[in-house]
C-alpha positions in Angstrom: -11.5 -32.7 -10.0 -8.4 -30.9 -8.8 -8.5 -26.7 -9.7 -5.0 -25.4 -11.2 -4.2 -21.7 -10.2 -1.2 -19.8 -12.3 1.2 -18.5 -11.2 -0.1 -14.7 -11.5 -3.5 -16.3 -10.0 -1.5 -17.4 -6.9 0.1 -14.1 -6.5 -3.2 -12.5 -6.5 -4.5 -15.2 -3.7 -1.0 -14.2 -1.7 -1.6 -10.6 -1.7 -5.2 -10.8 -0.8 -4.8 -13.4 2.1 -1.9 -11.2 3.4 -4.2 -8.0 3.0 -6.6 -9.8 5.1 -4.5 -11.1 7.5 -1.9 -7.8 8.2 -4.7 -4.8 7.3 -2.8 -1.9 6.9 0.6 -3.6 5.7 1.8 -2.9 2.1 2.6 -6.1 0.5 4.7 -6.4 -2.7 3.8 -9.4 -4.1 5.6 -10.4 -7.0 6.2 -13.2 -9.9 8.9 -14.3 -12.0 8.6 -16.8 -14.6 11.7 -18.8 -16.1 12.7 -22.0 -18.1 11.5 -24.6 -15.7 9.3 -23.4 -13.4 8.4 -20.1 -11.4 8.8 -18.3 -8.2 6.5 -15.3 -6.1 8.9 -12.7 -4.0 6.7 -11.4 -1.2 8.4 -8.1 0.3 7.1 -5.7 2.7 8.7 -3.1 5.5 8.2 -3.6 9.4 4.8 -4.6 10.3 4.4 -8.9 10.8 7.8 -11.1 11.0 9.0 -13.0 8.2 7.9 -16.1 10.0 4.4 -15.0 10.3 4.1 -13.8 6.9 6.0 -17.1 5.6 3.5 -19.1 7.7 1.0 -17.7 5.5 2.7 -17.6 2.0 4.5 -21.0 2.0 0.7 -22.4 2.0 0.6 -21.6 -1.5 3.6 -23.4 -3.1 3.4 -26.0 -5.2 7.1 -27.5 -5.3 9.2 -28.4 -2.4 13.1 -29.1 -2.7 15.0 -32.4 -1.7 18.7 -31.2 -1.0 19.8 -34.7 -0.8 18.5 -35.7 -4.0 19.1 -32.4 -5.5 15.3 -32.2 -6.9 12.4 -30.2 -6.9 9.6 -32.3 -5.9 5.7 -31.7 -6.2 3.3 -30.7 -3.4 -0.3 -31.9 -2.8 -2.2 -28.4 -1.9 -5.8 -27.8 -0.5 -7.5 -24.0 -0.3 -10.1 -24.1 2.1 -10.3 -27.4 2.2 -10.5 -28.4 -1.8 -7.7 -30.0 -3.8 -5.8 -27.5 -5.5 -2.6 -27.3 -8.1 -0.4 -24.2 -7.6 1.8 -23.0 -10.7 4.3 -21.3 -8.6 7.5 -23.6 -7.7 8.5 -21.4 -5.1 7.7 -18.4 -2.6 10.4 -15.9 -1.2 9.2 -13.9 1.8 11.9 -10.7 2.6 11.2 -8.5 5.7 12.8 -5.0 5.7 12.6 -2.4 8.9 12.5 0.9 8.5 15.0 3.2 10.5 11.8 4.6 12.4 10.9 0.9 13.6 14.8 0.2 14.6 15.1 3.4 16.6 12.2 2.8 18.4 12.8 -0.8 19.2 16.4 -0.2 20.5 14.5 2.6 22.5 12.3 0.1 24.5 15.4 -2.3 24.5 17.3 0.6 26.3 15.1 1.3 28.6 14.8 -2.0 30.2 17.2 -3.0 33.2 20.1 -4.8 32.5 18.2 -8.1 34.4 15.4 -7.9 32.5 17.7 -7.5 29.0 19.5 -10.7 30.3 16.5 -12.3 31.0 14.9 -11.8 27.6 18.2 -12.8 25.9 18.6 -16.0 27.6 15.0 -17.1 27.2 15.9 -16.3 23.1 17.0 -18.9 20.6 18.6 -15.8 18.9 20.0 -13.9 22.0 23.8 -13.5 20.2 22.2 -10.9 17.8 21.7 -8.0 20.4 25.4 -8.7 21.0 26.7 -7.1 17.6 23.3 -5.0 16.7 24.2 -1.8 17.9 26.6 -1.9 14.9 24.4 -3.5 12.4 21.2 -2.8 11.1 19.6 -5.7 9.9 20.1 -7.7 13.1 16.0 -6.9 13.6 14.2 -9.4 12.0 16.3 -12.2 13.9 15.0 -11.2 17.6 11.2 -12.0 16.4 11.2 -15.4 18.7 10.3 -16.2 22.0 10.6 -13.6 24.7 12.1 -11.2 22.1 9.1 -11.7 20.2 6.5 -11.2 22.7 8.3 -8.0 24.1 8.5 -6.4 20.5 5.0 -7.5 20.1 3.8 -5.2 22.8 6.9 -2.3 22.8 7.2 -2.0 18.8 3.7 -2.4 17.5 4.2 -5.5 15.8 0.8 -7.4 14.2 -0.4 -10.7 14.9 -2.3 -12.4 11.9 -5.7 -12.7 11.2 -6.9 -14.7 8.2 -9.8 -16.6 7.3 -8.3 -18.3 4.0 -6.4 -21.2 4.6 -3.6 -22.5 2.1 -1.5 -25.9 2.9 0.6 -28.0 1.1 1.9 -31.7 1.8 4.8 -33.2 0.2 4.0 -36.3 -2.2 7.7 -37.5 -2.6 7.5 -39.8 0.1 3.8 -41.0 0.4 
């Protein structure tokens, strides 16, 4: 039998899984219920990348959206290998960076020589971000891929994920 988790219960599961995966990082996990569904918004400052958190949180989503047909569809979910149904439709993850974190990364970046900077930018799928980064404050998140992610992990204190709880979802729309 499939166990059902309400939006509130799903938010608690996400909060505990993220706490286990990224100790020391404070996550805000807020749920919103509305006519026709519900969503959860996860936010935090510094710490892991949005991609790392989304990889964990997205497994708790009970629905998907097909932009071609403009329709919401249900997902088949498992939690630790058991069939479950998550009541939340969509999960949104929003990472912010502190001014201190941005300054630390920018100082580490400036310490690289020109060839190192070029090599890193040329090996990153988001290399264009650095060209205007000095004038912007939100460009740091886009740098969290490829060689830049490895460099940030070594020089800016970004964390790798650790978690025992595994939630997965798959679409039954095209089955």
